[in-house]
N, C-alpha and C positions, 0 to 999 in steps of 0.2 A: 872398902867395897861399897858401892852405892846400893841403896835399898830398892830392888826391883821385885819385891814380893808381890804375890797375886793381888789383883783388885777384887776385894770381897765386899765392898760397900753396895748394899742392895739398891741404893739410889742411883748408882752408876751402871747397873747391870745391862742396860740397853744402849749404852753410849760408848763411843770411842773415848779413850782416856789417855792423856799425857801425864804420866807420873813424873814428879819433880822432886828430887832429893835435895832438900835445903842444906843438910850437913855437907853434902858433896860440894855444893856451890861455895859454902864457907871455906871448905878445905882448899878449893881451887884458888880462892882469893889469897889465902895464906901462902900457898905454893908459888904463886906468881910474885907476890911481894918478896918471898925469900930469894928469888932470882935477881931482884933489884933492891937490895936492902937499903941503899942510900937514896932511893927515889921515892917520891910520894906515889901511892897507889890510888888512882881514880877509877871509877867503874862506869862502863858504858851500858846504859839501861834503856836505850832508845827502843822504839817499836814495842813498848810494853815489856821491857826486859827480854827482847828477842822472842816474844810470844809466850814467855813463861808466866807473866803476870807480875808487873812491877810492884803491886801492892803487897805481895808476899816476898818478892826477891830483894827489893831495895832495903827493907829493914834488916834482913839477914846480912847483907853486905855491910850495912852501917854498923852492925854489931861486931864486925871484925875489925873495926877501926877506920874504915873508909869514910872520908869526910867530904869527898867531891864526886859528883855524878855528872855524866854527859847524857843529854837527850838530843834528838834531832830538831824538834819543833817547840815553839813557845807554848802551845797547848799542853804538850807533854810535860814541860817544866812546871806549869801551874798544877797539873795533877800530881806530879811528884812532890811538889812543895806541900801539898795537903797530906801526903803520905808520911813524909819525913819530918815535917815541922820546920822550925826556924833555923836550926843549926847548920846543916850541911850546905856546901856550895853546890850550885847547879849551873851548868853551862849549856848553852843551846848552839849546836853545831851549825845550824842554818843561818845563824846570825840574827840581825835585827831586820826582819822583813818589814817593808814600809807599812805602817798602820798597826804594827804589833808592839810598839814601844811601851805603851801603857800596860799591856799584858805581861811583858817581860819585867817591868817594875813591880807589878803586883805579885809576880812569882818570885821576886828577889833573885832573878836569874841573870847570869852574865851572857850576853850574846857573843858568839865567836865571829867577829867581823871579818868578812872575806872579800869585800870590794871597797873601793874608795868612796863610792856612794853611801855604803853602810857606815863607813867611818864618819863622813860628813853628817849623816843623819844622827848618829849617836852623839857627836859633838853638839849638835843643835839641842838634843834632849838635855844634855848636861847644862848647857847655857840657859835654856828656858827655865829649868828647875833650880838653877844656881846650886848644883850638886855635882858629885862625881860618882855616878852609878857604875857599878862593876862591869867590866867587859874584858874580853880576850881578843886576840887576832889570830888569823890563820894565814900561812904563807904557802903558796903552791910551789912544791919542790919536785914536780914531775908527774903528779897524778893527773893534772889538768882537769880538775873537778872544781872544788871550791878553794878559794884562797887568793890572797893578793899576789899579783904578778910581779916578779922581780925584774925581768929583762926590760919591760916597758917603763920601769920607774914607778909603777903604782905603789909598790911596797914602801919605797923611800918617800914618796909623796904623802902616803898615809902616816908614816912615822913623823914627818915634819908637821903635818896638820895637828896631830895629837900633841906633839911637843909644844906647839904654839898655843894650844888650848889648855896646856898644863894637865893633860890626861895621860895616864899610863896604864897599859893593859896588865892584867894580873899574870896571864900566861900567853905565850906565843906557841902556836901549834903548827905542825906539818903532818903529812900523811904519806907513808910509803906505798908504792904501787905493787911491790913484789916482796913484801916482808917474809912471806912463808917460804921463800926460796933463798936459803942462806948464801948460795953462790951467785946470785944474780948481781951483775955489775951495777945496776941502777941503785942498789941500796947504798953503797958507798958514795956514789955521786949525789944522791939525795941528802945524805947526812952532811956532806960538805956544803952543799948549797943551803941547807937549813941553818947550819951553824953560822954561815956568813950572813945570811939575811936576818937571822934572829938578832944579830948584833945591832940592828937598827933600833931594837927595843931592849936596850941594855939591861934594864932592871927587871924585866919580866922573866918568870919561870919558863923553861923550855920543855915542850912535850912533843915527842915524835913517835913513841913506841905504842903500837897496837899489840894484840896478842902475838902475832908473828914476830914482831920486832923485839919483844921481850926476850925471845930465844936467840936473837942475833948477838947478844952480849952487851956488856956494860957501856960500850961506846954509844949505844943507841938509847940507853935508859934516861940519861940526862936528869932533869929535875923531877919529871913525872912520867910514869907509865900509865896507859889508859886501855887496858884490855876489855874486850867485849866477849866474843864467843868462847874464849878460854875460861872465863868465869863459869860458863855453863857446861864445861867438860870437854871441849873440843880443842885438841892441839892441831893447828892448821898445817903443820909441816908435813910434806909427803913422807910416808912411811912411819908416821907416829900416831896412827889411828888405833882405836880399839885397845887391845891388850898391850900394845906398844906405847900407848900414850903416857905421858908423865902427869896428866891431869886425871881427875876422877869423873867418869861419865855421870851425868846428873839427870838424864831424861830417858824415859821409855814410853813408846807409843804402842797401845794395844787396841784391838777392836773385837767386839763380841760376835760369835757365830749366831745368827738368827735362824738359819735353816741349813740342813745337810741334805743333799740329794745326789742320786746316781745320774751320771751323764754317760749313756752308752756311746760306744764308738760310732762316729758319723753324725751324731746329733750336735746341734749348735747351742750356744749360750749367748744371751744378751742382745742388745741393740745391733741391728744390721747383720745379725748372725756372724759377727766378726770372728768368733772362735768356734771351731768345729773340733770335737774331741777326736784325737788320733787313735785313741783306744778307750776302753771302758774306764771311767774315772769316777771318783767321788769328789764332789765340790762343796764348798761351804760359802754361804752368802753372809757377808759381814755388814754390820751397821756402820759403814764408813764409805763415803763417796766423795765426789769432787767438791761438794758443798762443805766438806770437812777439811779440804786441802789435799786430797789425793789427786795426783795427776793422771790424766788419761794417757798413761804410758804405753809404749809398745808392748804387745803381748809377750809375757815371759821375762821382761826386763826387770820387773820389780817383784820381790817376794817377801813373805813373812816367814815366821817359824811357829810351829806348834809341836810340843813334846819332842823337841830335838829334830824334827823333820822340816825340810824346806817346803814352803807352800807358795808356789808362783801365782801371781795375779793373772787372771784369765779374762780375755775379751775386753770390751769397752767398760770403763768405770762409769757407773750411773751417778746421778746427783747424790743419792743417799746410800748406795749399796756398791759393794765390790765383791767379786767372786774370786776364790783361791782354790787351788788344787790341793786337797788333803788326802790324796790316795796313799801317801806314805805316812799318814798319821791316822790309822784306823781307830785309834782310841779316842779321837776327838768327838765331842758331843756338843749339841746345841747349848749355848750358854758359855762354853769355853771361849778363851780369847786367843786370837792370833797376834803375835808380837811382830811389829815391823822394825823397831829398833829398841835396844835396851840390853838385855843379857845375852841373847843369841847372836846378835850382830850390832855393830856400832851405828851411831847416827851418821858417821861419815860414810860407811858402806851403803847405807840406805840412800843417802843423798846422791851418791855416785850412780846408783841404779836409776834414780829419777833424773839424772843429768842436772843436778842442782848442786849448789854449795850448801853446807850444813846450816848456815844461818838462814838461808832461803827456805830450807825444808821446815825449820822451826817456825819462822814468822809466817809461813803460808798456812799453818794450821788454824782453822777458823775458831771463833768463840764456841761453836757447838761441840768441839772436842773438849771434854771436861778436863780441868786441871786438878790433879790429886797431889797434894803436897805431903811429903813424908819427911820426918825428922832425920832418919837414917843414922849412921854411925861412922861416917867417913872421917 
């Protein structure tokens, strides 16, 4: 069970807080590895570990035995190298953007090359320095995002150019577009396409499985699995959220009540008088607004919880403030906290209310939301 105990730190009394259970994250890493015992486990920690804070998350993951990490950008790799030191492998999913070659070398990071132009540029780096700097390649298997194209011959041309330069990628990657849906026909097609194209790079490890694909079974695990959101407690499969999840929820978001006020029937709240009370209500004003990552959602679509009662968001969210209806929580007092996700409802449920995916809900929380790290007992 994750540690979602109350926030009692006086320094955090006036701030929205994202509680992060480090033991739960370690437990999720072990659980995902157990599903693919014959594959290497790498961790995706891009976007500051999905908004949780890579400086605290990456060492915890490293302590579980993970020796390879993925980020999106070269600057992220440099920051992560400072956190982890010289040992672990770091791969950059955006590849070698023109002009960032020196940055990648300073970070001792492997770019995941996804275009023939990037392959040519990295060959030039190797030849100029008379060295063989680490790199990986990505093949597009239907996502049509990043990756070498197979049908046009780009992947084959890249393989030929690398072979001529006597350079070999460490890992060849692909990415599934529908991995969270076990019955989707594109998964099997993508796996077959990946296995065929990956043979162009015969000595490279093969990596296809994000979190969703870990649950698709051993055929998808190959040499390496690379979960992201699953490490942070979210099982992306439909119907596997919250209490039904096979992973341990690792985050909770709460905001403090700054003021409680009565809102008589017929009176309005907030900008534009967008909300008019349909009956006498008690509302709480929270220290949490769109500058903290709260969406200006449709009235009533998003709600928190207080003392077991549902507390719908009312009216327009302000930059620093949000109002919720606490009529069903008469025991609430100023200084108490409203929970948006954590114990009372899952991150997945909250994200659906906001019309987001869970990773978007997490990464959208601004630095002003304080991160509180707990050791937990997961």
